[in-house]
N, C-alpha and C positions, 0 to 999 in steps of 0.2 A: 487345176483345169476343170471346167465344167462344160457340158454340152446339153442341148435340148433334145438331141437325137435319142430315140427310145430303142431298146433292144427288140429284136423280132418277137413275134408272138410264139408261145410255146408250141411244140410239136403236137399234132392232133392225136397221135397214138397215146393210149393211157400210160401214165408213168407211175411206177409203184410207190414212189416217195412223194407224190404230189400231195400238197397240204402240209408238208413238214417244213418248218422254217428254221434255218440255220444262220447264226451270226458267226462270221469268220473274222476273228480278231487277231489271227496269227500271222507270222511272217516266216519265210525261209526255213524249211519248205514242207516239213512233215504235216503240220497242221493245215496249211492252205490246200495241200494236195488231198488230204482227207475230205475237206469240204468240197473240193472239185468232184470227187468221186460220188458224194451224196447228191450234188447238183446234177450230175450226169443222168441220174435216175429220177429226176423230177423235183427234188427238194428246192425250195426257194432259198437261195443262198445270198446273203447280204455281206459283202466284203467291207469291213470297217477299217479305214485308214486314217492316219493323222492328217489334218488339213494341210500341214506344211512339210510333212515327211512321208511321202508315199511308200508303199511296200517296196523294199529293196529289190525284189525280183523284177520290178519294172526296169531296173538298170543292169540286171545281170545278163552277161553273155551278149551276143551280137544283136544289133538293132537295125531296123530299116526305116529311113526317113525320121530318125530320132525316136522311133517307137520300139520298145523292147519286145522281142519275139517270144521270149520265155513266158512273159506275162500273158501273152495271147493264149497260151496253153493253160497256164496255172489259173488264170482268171476267168476261164470260160464258164458260162452258165451262172455267173455271179453279177448281181447288181452292186454298184459301188457307192459307198456312203463315206463322207469325211466326218470325223468326230474326234475331238480331243478328250480322251477318257480321263486325263489328269485334271481337267478343268471341271468346276462344279456343274456347269451347264451340260458338259459332255457326259458326266456321270449320271445326272438325272435323266438325260435323254436315253442313255443306254439302259437304265433301269426300266424306263417306259417301254422300250423295245423288248426287253427281256420278258416282260409280262405276257407277251403274245408270241414268244419264241419257244421252240422245242429244244434246240441244241445251241450251245455256245462253245466254240473251239478257240482256245487261246494258248499262247506259248511264251508268256512273259516269265521272267524268273520268279520262283516262289516268293510270295509276299508282295508282289507288285500290285495285283488287283486289290489286295487287302489295303495297301497304302492309299489307294484311290477311293476306298469305300465301296469297292465292287467285289468283295470276297463272297464266299459261299453263303454266309448268313444273310447278306443283303440281297444276293441274287435269288436265293431260294425263298426268301420272304416275298419278293416280287412275283415269283412263279414257282410254287412247290413242285411242279411237274417238269421243271427244267433239268436237262442233262448238261453238265459242264465238263467238257473234255479238256484236260490240262496236259499239254504236250511239251515236255522239257527234256533237256539232255539227260538228266540224272534222276528225275522224279521229284516228288514234293518233299521228301525227307531223306535223311542220311547225310554223311559227312561231305558229299560233293554237291548237295542239292542246290546250293547258291552259286556254284561255278557257272560261267558261261558254257553252254553246251551246243555242239554242232554234230552233224552226222559223221564227219571225219573222226571225231573223238570216239564215237561209238564203233566205227570200223576198226579203230586201233584197239580199244579196250575189250571188245567182244571176242578177240581171237581171230577175227577174219584176216586182218593184215598179216598176222604171224604165219598163217598157212598159205598165203598167196604170194606167188613169185617163184623164181628159180631157186633150187636148193642152195646155190652158192651166192645168191643175190640178197638184197635187203627185203624186209617186209614191204608189201606193195599195197597201196591204197587204190581204190577204184577211181577212175577219172570222171565220175558222175555221182549224184546223190543217192547212193545205194541204201545206206542206213535210214536216211530220211524217207525214202520211198517205201521201204518195208514198214517203217513206223506209221506211214500214212495208211497203208493197207490195214494194219493192225488197229489203228484209231477208228477207221470207218467201221470195222467189224465190232469194236468195243462200243461205239456209239449205238449201233443197231442192237447189240445185246442189251445195253442199258434201256433202250426204248422198248424192247420186248419185255423187260422186267417191269417197266412202268405200266405196261398194259395190265399186268397182274396186280401191282401194288398201288397204282395211281400216283406214285411219287417218283421224282427224278433222283439223280445221284451224281457223284463226281467220278469221272474217269481219270485215273492217274496213269499217264503213258510216259514212260521213260524211254528215250530213243535208244539207249544202250541195251534194252532188253529184247525187242523183237528180232534184231539181227542175230542175237545169241541163240534164239529159238530156231531160226532157220539154218543155223550151222549144224544142227542135228545132234548126234550122240556124243559129242566131244566131252561134255561133263561126265557122262556115264562111263565112257572109256577110261577117263582119268581116275574117277572114283573107284572103279572096280579093278583096273589093271595098271594104273599109273602111267597110262599111255598118253603121250603128247604127240599129236600129228605134226610131222615136219613139213616144210615147203617142198613140193614135188613138181612145180611147174604145171604143165598141162596134164601130167599123169595123175592117176588116182591110186590111193593105197587100198582101194576096195575092189578094183577090177582092172583088167587089161585085155586087149589093147584099148587104150583111151588116150587120144592125143590129137594134135593137128598135124597134117601131113601136106607137103607141097606137091602139086601136080606138075606134069611135064610142061604145061603152058604157063607156069608161074603163079597159079592161084593156090589157095589153101582150102583144105576141107577138114572137117572134124568127124571123128569116128568114135562111137560109143558101143560098148559091149557089156552093159550092165547085166543082161540076161545070158545065161549059159548057152542057150540055143543060138543066140545071135553071135556069140564068140565063135562057136563051132562053124556057123555059116561063113563068117569072115575068113577063117583059116582055110576052109575048102576053096573059097573064091580066090584067095591069093596064092593057091598052090602049095600050101603047107598042111595038108590034112593029117600028117603023121603027128603033129604037135597035139592034136586032140587026144591022142592015146597016152600022153604023158600024165603020170599021176597028179602032178601039180596043176594040170589044166582044169581039173574038175571043180575048183573053187575060185571065186573072184580074187581072194587074197593070194592064192597060189599063182594065179596068172600075173597079179601085180608084182610078185617077187621075181618074175621072169619077163618083166616088161621090155627089157633091152632086146631080147630075142624076138618077141612079138612085134615090137616097133620096127625092127629091121625088116621083118617079113612083110608087114602091111605097108610101111613107108616105101620100101623098095618097089613093091607092086604099083602103088599109086604114082610114084615118081616116073614111071614109064608110060603113064596115060594122061590124057588131058582131063581137065575137070569134068567136062560133060561125059567123057567115056567112063571115068571112075564112078560118077554118080549113077549113070545108067546101069553099070554092072552091079553095083550094090543094090539098086532097086530090084533088079531081076533076081538077085540072090536073097531078097528080103532081109537085107542087113541094113544097119542104121548108119547113115552118113548125111552130112549137111554141108553146104558151102559156107565158108567164113565170109559173111557179108560186111561191107561197110554200109553207111547210110544210103549211098547211091543205089546199092544192090537191093536194100530193103524196100526202097520206094518203087522198084520195078519188079519185085519178086511176084510170080503168078499166084502163089498161095496167099500172100498178104493181100494181093489184089482181090482174090476171090472172097476173102473174109471181110474186105473193106476195112482192114486194120488201120490203114492210113486213109483218112477221109477228107473230103473238101468241105471247108466251112466258109461261108460268105462273111466278109468283114467290111464295115463302112470305111475304115481307115486304110486298109491294105489290099482290099479286093478279096480274091479267093485265097485262102490259106489251107495248106495241107498239114494235118496233124494227126496224132494218134486218136483213134475212135474210142468210144466208151469201152470199159475194161472187159465186159463179157456180154453175151447175147442172151436175152430172155425171150422165149417164144411168144408170150402173150402180152407182156408189159415191158417193152424194150426201153432202154435209155436212149438219149439223144443229145447231141451238141446243138443247143439252140442259138448260141452266139459265142464268139471268142471274147477274150478279155476286154473289158470296157475301160474307157479313159478314167483317170483319177477323179473321183467324186461325181461322176456323170449322173448318178441317180439320186443324189442327196436330196434335192428339193422334192422329188416324187415320193421318196420313202418317208420323209418327215411330214409331208402332207397327208399320207396314208395314216401316219401316227396321230393325226389330229391337229397338227400345228398349222397356223395360217401364214400367209406371206409375211406379215409383220413379225411374227414369232421367229420365222426362219431368218429374216433380215437381222433381227436382234442377235441371234446366235452367231451369225456371220460377223457382225460388228464386234462381238466380244471374242472372236477367234475360236469359238467352240466347234464350228463346222467349216 
């Protein structure tokens, strides 16, 4: 599908990554999301898709009027180009693009780019300053490198699933792309680190991002605990082995709230609030692990108190006591929450296909050079002719590429 409609002009505010060109060759989901994050702060991102096999995210999840809604988020701030990288013409065109590109993000199985004649020797010869981010399930080497890899496998292998769920239940996987999203954050950070190094050396390099690794990092000290103590954290449901009370509790009007007491002072405020100040004097109460060992008693105290109050009453009382509580939101609540509204976390984006779309805003706020959503995900191949014209091809060249199926 192609269209002559052009994306809106970039926002007037200065963007910190303006002038940076990124080619997004990746699919599902870590690599493309990393490219989205760079585009949100001004990078020129060109999404490269196969002419006859669009990015699968266009068909993932619910659609409206045949238009995939996930793509509208994942494809925002990207121009779309069709190119068959496995065809000689597609390879040559990609190398021409690489010559004026800062970053390429790809997630093919190791060896795929090399088979097409687009490995690091060819890409770096075209542009020695290029940063090539390779995002795969298991990395570029090792016994699993050539296996198909997805975030679900990383959630299983990292230890995340093993500690998630009720003690007597099965290991539990998240119902969304957790490992992919963490890897996307890590990839965008890695790309910026490589670009900073390029400033000093003048040369690009390869980023090897294995999706199984960033999620293991965010799990915290589990390897150190096991290495030094032989300790393997069990599944504990909503409880923590590091502090208590920490759980979800049901209110009198049928809602749920979450309570956290990671700080000792907060734990003490909660027990005073719920009418059990004598527990503060127990020797075990002075440490998070001591409180965790007595979670049953603490949960009875907090849960019983909350169960006799409505959600608004419980939250108001916790706020007055300067104790930590939050409602358990579903997406309907998120869209209406006054704090999210104040932050503009869910923002409105005009779209020529669907009208106004509400989606997550850029990831963070910068006071002087903010990011912006300039447009939502574009149709498949919408900007092919424009991009190839910028590359120096004329209409006859582009028509020839189309005739040969390269674009």
